[in-house]
C-alpha positions in Angstrom: 18.0 -16.8 -44.0 18.9 -13.3 -45.0 17.9 -10.2 -43.0 17.2 -7.1 -45.0 16.4 -3.6 -43.7 14.0 -2.4 -46.4 13.8 1.3 -47.3 10.5 3.1 -46.7 10.2 6.7 -48.0 9.9 9.2 -45.2 6.8 10.7 -46.8 4.7 10.1 -49.8 4.9 12.4 -52.8 2.3 15.1 -52.1 -0.1 16.2 -54.8 -2.0 18.6 -52.5 -0.7 21.4 -50.4 -0.6 21.1 -46.7 -3.2 22.8 -44.6 -0.7 23.6 -41.7 -0.2 27.2 -42.8 -4.0 27.7 -43.0 -4.2 26.7 -39.3 -1.4 29.2 -38.4 -3.3 32.0 -40.2 -6.5 31.0 -38.5 -4.7 31.3 -35.1 -3.4 34.7 -36.1 -6.9 35.8 -37.1 -8.2 34.5 -33.7 -5.5 36.4 -31.9 -6.5 39.6 -33.7 -10.1 39.2 -32.6 -9.1 38.5 -29.0 -6.8 41.5 -28.9 -9.5 43.8 -30.3 -12.0 42.5 -27.8 -9.6 43.0 -24.9 -8.7 46.5 -26.1 -12.4 47.4 -26.2 -12.9 46.0 -22.7 -10.1 47.9 -21.0 -10.7 51.2 -22.8 -13.5 53.7 -22.2 -17.0 52.4 -22.6 -18.2 52.8 -26.2 -20.4 51.2 -28.8 -18.5 49.1 -31.4 -19.1 50.2 -35.0 -21.3 47.8 -36.9 -18.6 47.0 -39.6 -16.1 45.9 -36.9 -18.9 43.9 -35.1 -20.0 42.2 -38.2 -16.5 41.3 -39.4 -15.6 40.1 -36.0 -18.5 37.7 -36.0 -17.9 36.6 -39.6 -14.2 36.0 -38.9 -14.9 34.1 -35.7 -17.5 31.9 -37.4 -15.2 31.3 -40.4 -12.3 30.4 -38.2 -14.4 28.0 -36.1 -15.8 26.4 -39.3 -12.3 26.0 -40.7 -11.1 24.2 -37.5 -14.1 21.9 -37.5 -13.6 21.1 -41.2 -9.9 20.4 -40.6 -10.6 18.0 -37.7 -13.4 16.3 -39.7 -11.2 15.7 -42.7 -8.3 14.4 -40.7 -10.2 12.1 -38.3 -13.7 11.2 -39.6 -13.6 11.7 -43.4 -13.0 8.1 -44.6 -11.8 7.4 -48.1 -15.1 5.8 -48.9 -17.1 8.8 -47.7 -14.8 11.1 -49.6 -15.4 9.2 -52.8 -19.2 9.4 -52.2 -19.0 13.1 -51.8 -16.8 13.6 -54.8 -19.5 12.0 -57.0 -22.0 14.7 -56.0 -21.9 17.9 -58.1 -21.7 20.5 -55.4 -19.8 18.6 -52.7 -17.4 17.2 -55.3 -16.5 20.8 -56.5 -16.0 22.0 -52.9 -13.8 19.0 -52.1 -11.7 19.4 -55.2 -11.3 23.1 -54.8 -11.5 23.4 -51.0 -7.9 24.6 -50.5 -8.2 27.3 -53.1 -11.7 28.3 -51.8 -10.7 28.5 -48.1 -7.5 30.4 -48.8 -9.1 33.0 -51.1 -11.8 33.5 -48.5 -9.3 33.7 -45.7 -7.4 36.5 -47.5 -10.7 38.4 -48.1 -11.9 37.9 -44.5 -8.6 39.1 -43.0 -8.4 42.2 -45.2 -11.9 43.2 -44.3 -11.4 42.3 -40.6 -8.3 44.4 -40.3 -9.9 47.3 -42.1 -12.9 47.3 -39.9 -10.9 46.9 -36.7 -8.4 49.7 -37.6 -11.3 52.0 -38.6 -13.0 51.3 -35.2 -9.8 51.7 -33.1 -9.1 55.1 -34.6 -12.2 56.4 -32.8 -10.7 55.6 -29.4 -7.6 57.7 -30.1 -5.4 54.7 -30.7 -2.5 55.2 -33.1 -4.4 53.2 -35.7 -1.8 54.0 -38.4 0.5 51.5 -36.6 -2.0 48.7 -37.1 -1.7 49.2 -40.9 1.5 47.1 -40.6 -0.7 44.0 -40.1 -1.6 44.2 -43.8 2.0 43.1 -44.5 1.1 39.8 -42.8 -1.8 39.2 -45.1 0.3 40.1 -48.1 3.1 37.7 -47.0 0.5 34.9 -46.5 -1.0 35.5 -49.9 2.5 35.4 -51.5 3.3 32.1 -49.8 0.0 30.6 -50.8 -0.4 32.0 -54.4 3.2 33.1 -55.1 4.2 36.3 -56.8 0.9 37.0 -58.6 -1.2 36.5 -55.4 1.2 38.7 -53.4 0.8 41.5 -56.0 -3.0 41.3 -56.1 -3.3 41.3 -52.3 -0.8 44.1 -52.1 -3.0 46.1 -54.4 -6.0 45.1 -52.3 -4.3 46.2 -49.1 -3.4 49.5 -50.7 -7.1 49.9 -51.6 -8.1 49.2 -47.9 -5.6 51.8 -46.6 -7.0 54.3 -49.2 -10.5 53.6 -47.9 -9.3 54.3 -44.3 -7.6 57.5 -45.4 -10.8 58.7 -47.0 -13.2 57.7 -44.2 -11.3 58.3 -41.0 -11.6 62.1 -40.9 -11.4 64.1 -37.7 -9.9 61.3 -35.7 -6.6 61.3 -33.8 -4.7 59.9 -36.7 -2.3 62.0 -38.5 -4.2 61.8 -41.8 -1.9 64.3 -43.6 1.1 62.2 -42.8 -0.8 59.0 -43.7 -1.9 60.4 -47.1 1.7 61.4 -47.8 2.9 57.9 -46.8 0.3 56.1 -48.9 2.3 55.8 -52.2 5.3 54.6 -50.2 3.2 52.1 -48.3 1.6 50.8 -51.5 5.1 50.2 -53.1 6.2 48.4 -49.9 3.1 46.1 -50.1 3.9 45.3 -53.7 7.6 44.7 -53.2 6.8 42.5 -50.2 4.4 40.4 -52.3 6.9 40.0 -55.2 9.9 39.2 -53.0 8.1 36.7 -50.8 6.4 35.2 -53.8 9.7 34.6 -55.6 11.3 33.1 -52.4 8.3 30.8 -51.9 8.3 29.6 -55.5 12.0 28.8 -55.1 11.4 26.9 -51.9 8.5 25.1 -53.4 10.7 24.0 -56.4 13.4 22.8 -54.0 10.8 20.9 -51.9 9.3 19.3 -55.0 12.8 18.3 -56.2 13.6 16.8 -52.8 10.3 14.9 -52.7 10.9 13.6 -56.3 14.4 12.5 -55.2 13.0 10.8 -52.2 10.5 9.0 -54.4 13.2 7.9 -56.8 15.3 6.8 -53.9 12.4 4.7 -52.6 11.9 3.1 -56.0 15.7 2.4 -56.4 15.6 0.8 -52.9 12.8 -1.5 -53.9 14.5 -2.5 -57.1 17.7 -3.2 -55.2 16.0 -5.2 -52.5 14.1 -7.2 -55.2 17.4 -8.3 -56.7 18.7 -9.8 -53.5 17.9 -13.5 -52.9 14.8 -14.1 -50.8 16.3 -17.2 -49.3 19.9 -18.6 -49.1 20.7 -22.2 -49.9 20.9 -24.6 -47.0 23.5 -27.2 -48.1 24.1 -30.1 -45.7 27.0 -29.4 -43.3 26.9 -25.6 -43.9 24.9 -22.6 -42.8 24.6 -19.3 -44.6 23.4 -16.0 -43.3 23.4 -12.5 -44.8 22.4 -9.1 -43.7 21.9 -6.0 -45.9 21.4 -2.5 -44.3 20.8 0.4 -46.6 22.4 3.8 -45.9 20.6 7.2 -46.6 21.6 7.0 -50.3 21.1 4.1 -52.6 24.4 2.3 -53.1 25.2 -0.7 -55.2 25.7 -3.6 -52.8 24.8 -7.0 -53.9 25.3 -10.6 -52.6 24.2 -14.0 -53.9 24.6 -17.6 -53.1 23.4 -20.5 -55.3 24.5 -24.0 -56.3 26.4 -24.6 -59.5 25.8 -27.4 -62.0 28.7 -29.4 -60.6 27.3 -29.3 -57.0 29.6 -26.6 -55.7 28.2 -23.7 -53.7 28.9 -20.3 -55.3 28.9 -17.2 -53.2 29.4 -13.6 -54.4 29.5 -10.2 -52.9 29.8 -7.1 -55.1 29.8 -3.3 -54.8 28.8 -1.2 -57.8 30.2 2.4 -57.8 27.4 4.9 -58.2 24.3 6.0 -56.3 20.5 6.0 -56.8 19.1 4.6 -60.1 22.5 4.9 -61.7 24.0 2.3 -59.4 20.9 0.0 -59.4 20.9 -0.2 -63.2 24.4 -1.5 -63.2 23.6 -3.8 -60.3 21.0 -5.4 -62.5 23.6 -6.1 -65.2 26.0 -7.6 -62.6 23.3 -9.9 -61.2 22.2 -11.3 -64.6 25.7 -11.7 -65.9 26.9 -13.3 -62.7 24.1 -15.8 -62.4 24.4 -16.8 -66.0 28.1 -17.5 -65.7 27.6 -19.5 -62.5 24.9 -21.7 -64.0 27.3 -22.4 -66.9 29.7 -23.9 -64.4 32.5 -21.4 -65.0 35.3 -21.1 -62.4 35.5 -18.0 -60.2 38.4 -16.6 -62.3 36.4 -17.2 -65.6 33.3 -15.7 -64.0 35.3 -12.5 -63.2 36.7 -12.4 -66.7 33.2 -12.8 -68.2 31.8 -10.0 -66.1 34.7 -7.7 -66.7 34.4 -8.0 -70.5 30.7 -7.2 -70.3 31.0 -4.3 -67.9 34.0 -2.8 -69.6 31.8 -2.3 -72.7 28.8 -1.1 -70.8 29.9 1.0 -67.8 30.7 4.7 -68.4 34.2 6.1 -67.5 35.1 6.3 -63.8 32.6 3.6 -63.0 33.5 0.1 -61.8 32.4 -2.9 -59.8 34.3 -4.7 -57.0 33.6 -8.4 -56.7 34.4 -11.4 -54.6 33.4 -14.7 -56.1 34.0 -18.1 -54.5 33.1 -21.7 -55.1 33.0 -24.1 -52.2 33.3 -27.9 -52.7 30.8 -29.0 -50.1 32.5 -32.4 -49.5 36.1 -31.3 -49.0 35.5 -27.6 -48.0 37.9 -26.5 -50.7 37.3 -22.9 -51.6 38.4 -21.5 -55.0 38.0 -17.8 -55.3 38.7 -14.6 -57.3 38.9 -11.2 -55.7 38.5 -8.2 -58.0 39.4 -5.2 -55.9 36.9 -6.1 -53.2 37.2 -5.9 -49.4 39.1 -9.1 -48.6 36.8 -11.6 -46.9 38.1 -13.1 -43.6 38.4 -16.8 -43.1 38.4 -17.6 -39.4 39.5 -20.9 -38.0 37.5 -22.9 -35.5 40.3 -23.3 -33.1 40.5 -19.5 -32.6 44.3 -19.6 -32.5 45.4 -19.7 -36.1 45.7 -16.3 -37.8 42.7 -15.4 -39.9 43.3 -15.6 -43.6 42.4 -12.6 -45.8 41.2 -13.8 -49.3 42.8 -11.3 -51.7 44.4 -11.9 -55.1 45.6 -8.4 -55.9 43.4 -8.0 -59.0 41.8 -4.7 -60.1 38.1 -4.0 -60.1 35.8 -4.9 -62.9 34.9 -2.6 -65.8 38.1 -0.6 -66.0 40.1 -2.5 -68.6 38.5 -4.8 -71.1 41.2 -7.5 -71.3 42.3 -8.6 -67.8 43.3 -12.1 -66.7 42.0 -12.6 -63.2 43.9 -14.9 -60.9 42.3 -17.7 -58.9 43.4 -18.8 -55.4 42.5 -21.6 -53.0 41.7 -21.9 -49.4 39.9 -24.5 -47.3 36.9 -24.4 -44.9 37.5 -26.9 -42.2 34.8 -28.1 -39.7 33.7 -25.1 -37.6 35.5 -22.5 -39.9 33.7 -19.4 -40.9 34.0 -17.2 -44.0 32.9 -13.5 -43.4 32.4 -11.5 -46.6 31.4 -7.8 -46.4 31.4 -4.5 -48.3 33.3 -1.3 -47.5 30.2 0.2 -45.9 31.1 -2.0 -42.9 34.9 -1.8 -42.9 34.9 1.9 -43.5 32.6 2.8 -40.6 34.5 5.7 -39.0 35.1 6.1 -35.3 35.4 9.3 -33.3 39.1 9.7 -34.3 38.3 8.9 -38.0 39.7 5.4 -37.6 37.9 2.8 -39.8 36.4 -0.4 -38.4 38.5 -2.3 -40.8 39.0 -6.1 -41.0 40.6 -6.1 -37.6 37.2 -5.0 -36.2 35.5 -7.8 -38.1 37.9 -10.4 -36.6 37.7 -9.0 -33.1 33.9 -9.1 -33.2 33.4 -12.5 -34.9 36.0 -14.6 -33.2 34.4 -14.9 -29.7 31.1 -16.1 -31.2 32.4 -18.5 -33.9 31.0 -21.6 -32.2 27.5 -20.2 -31.8 26.4 -20.0 -35.5 26.5 -17.8 -38.5 23.6 -15.6 -37.3 25.5 -14.8 -34.1 28.6 -13.9 -36.1 26.7 -11.5 -38.3 24.9 -9.9 -35.3 28.2 -9.5 -33.4 30.0 -7.9 -36.4 27.2 -5.5 -37.3 26.7 -4.4 -33.7 30.4 -3.9 -33.1 30.6 -1.7 -36.3 27.6 0.4 -35.2 29.2 0.9 -31.8 32.4 1.9 -33.4 30.7 4.3 -35.9 30.6 8.0 -35.0 29.8 9.3 -38.5 26.5 8.7 -40.3 26.7 5.9 -42.9 27.0 7.0 -46.5 27.2 3.6 -48.0 25.2 0.4 -47.7 26.4 -2.4 -45.4 26.3 -6.0 -46.5 27.6 -9.0 -44.6 27.5 -12.6 -45.9 28.7 -15.5 -43.7 29.4 -19.1 -44.8 30.1 -21.4 -41.9 31.0 -25.1 -42.1 29.3 -26.9 -39.3 31.6 -28.9 -36.9 31.7 -32.6 -37.3 28.7 -34.3 -35.7 26.3 -31.4 -36.2 
């Protein structure tokens, strides 16, 4: 039975902006209210102006309502209830437009709250002109939410608020002459901040959307690749087969297969298609269909390699190729006829543990490079208890701390002690040893296919 680590996208493709930034802004608004309240408490006793009092209450109620709505939508608003609300005219409009509504209202509330608080603080002799810098926060938030256009509009609104303060805060301990002189410069700064932050946010959003689209395509490619792998491996009498496929961060082109031929022989194949993402999976589909068709026709491994090469050479673009190992096992005698087309040499391990392992390599080039290639065919034999370990370069090229590859020596060292315990134990030992050896993140898929001939009497 094969073991496959299936790919699950880290996150779904979002069609609605996140509300995380809304909560941050709400916390900032809450902090402003607390700071204003504390400043009034530690200063001289005075009566708060009604604009500051009203806006403080409005901002506090608005922030509380936003928090409650956030908690309700995340914890208690079920999909069924949401659908029911969407069917109502008023609630449906509010739900569909809730992000835009709450963000526009947040900007308006914050502008009015800051204006009222700065106007009130100026009566106490505070340097209220310094608090005007908080308008930059509102402009930056608007540019993040609504991009360049929103930043410019809120920059103009902030300029209007400062103008109102300049015209209304007369006779206070604010240097009004300096502030009036500074007003044009401050207005330009508001607008520049909105434009620059808006452009940066738009660029970051485009990058995020591109990354999410790539993640979505990656997930689809993974599903297609996993669907092309066999769900179950054959269980011929006297043999056991196991396979494991572990994807890397990027979609590769690993493929393996095992199926009986028309003459009763067991055909096994492991391939690696050059190319990532959808590009590699498209070629993988071609390899799978052509390989299975050739096997079911009863062709020899060399003839199968020649058939695939002729097909791929006409189809693959330049600088693309496929490595392949294809073998046919006579179940009665254990004779293995194979062709190796530039693939990682499989390792044939003997049951006695003393004979040197045999690397199955014929010296032929990969598929799809030259159209007319005569591939060689060689022979080996699986005796009782012998084990054939096939893998892709994602395993043998696992790099250690000193940039030394795991290589076939690592495969032999890990598999030999557990030969007598079964094919599943061999795969587990090899993969675990490769992961212990690895010190660099995998950039290619790892595939291992094991064919073990059972000892006599089992």
